[in-house]
N, C-alpha and C positions, 0 to 999 in steps of 0.2 A: 775258280771254285764253282761247282755246279750245285745249285740249290733248287728245291721244288717249292713252289708257292701255290696256294689255292686262292683264287680270286672270285669274288661274287660281284655280279653286275645286276643293276636294276634298270631295266628298260621300261618304257611306258606300258607295254603289254604283258611283260613277264619278267621273272627273276630266274637267273641261272648261275651255277657255279661250275668252274672248270679249273684244272690244274695246268700249270706251265712249268717248264724247265727253264731256269735262268742261269746264265754264265757269269753273273756278277753278284756282288754282295749288297748293293744298294739299288733301290728302285730308280734312282736318278742316274745310274750308269757310270759312276766313277768310284774308285776305291782309294782310300787313304788310311794312314795309320791313326788310330784313335789314341789320344794322349792318356786316357784313363782306363784302358782295357783291364789292366790287372786290378786296379781299385774296384772297378765295377764287378768283375767276376768274384773278387773276394767278398764284396758286400752281398752279392746275390747268394753266394754259398752260405754266408752267415744267416741271411734271411731264411733260406731253405732249412737250415738247421734249427732255427728258432721256430719256424712253422711246424717242423716235425715234433719239437718239444710241446707245442700247443696241442697238436693232435694227441700226444700221449696224455696231456692234462685232461682232455675231453674223454679219452678212453678210460682213464682212471677215476672219472667222476669228480674232478676238481670243481671248486666253486665257480659258478658262471661268471661272477664279477672278475675273478682272477683271469679266467680265460679271455674275457673281453678286453681287459687291460693288455694282455699279451698280444692279442690280435691287433690292437691299436699300435703296439710297438712294431709289429711286423709291417703293418700298413705304412707306418712312418719310415721304416727302413727302405721299403720299396719306393716310396715317394722321393727319398733322398737319392736313390739310384736313378730314378727317372730324371731328376733335376740335373745330375751329372751328365747323363746321356744327352738330354735336351741341350744343355749348354755346349757340349762338344759338337753336337749336330749343327747348332746355329753358327758356332765359330768356324766350322770347317765346311760341311756340306752345303749349308745355306749360303755362305759367302761365295763358294764356288758356283752355286746355282744362279745366284744373282749376277755374277760376272758372266756366266754363260747364257743368261736369259732363259733359264730353265724354269718355266712357270709350274710344271708338274711337281717339281721338288717343293716349291712353296705351297702348292695345294696339299701335298702329302703332309707337310709340317702342320698346316692348319687343321687337317683331319686328326693328326696325332694329338695336337694340343686339345682339341675338342674331347678326345677320348680320355686324356689323363686328368683333365680338370673337372 
């Protein structure tokens, strides 16, 4: 599967961004079946639908407190999806990376955790 990714790099003198074509699904170079793909996609679809409902609430001038509560619910749903993906990633990708001595996969996990916490 060919996917295109944009990468940003920060060097001492300058920053730059460029696109790459990749022939794999993971930055650490191996592909496996995710155990929870259907559950994750279903949860994301529900969160998207919920967020669309919140958007309609805003457009119709609903009470700000109600909107905030619903946004918190969407955020909670996305956090739940993140936990499922993180657990699957640790149980499969990271186990494989450790066995293969793939430090870049461990670094990528650390970066991802920093962004989701």
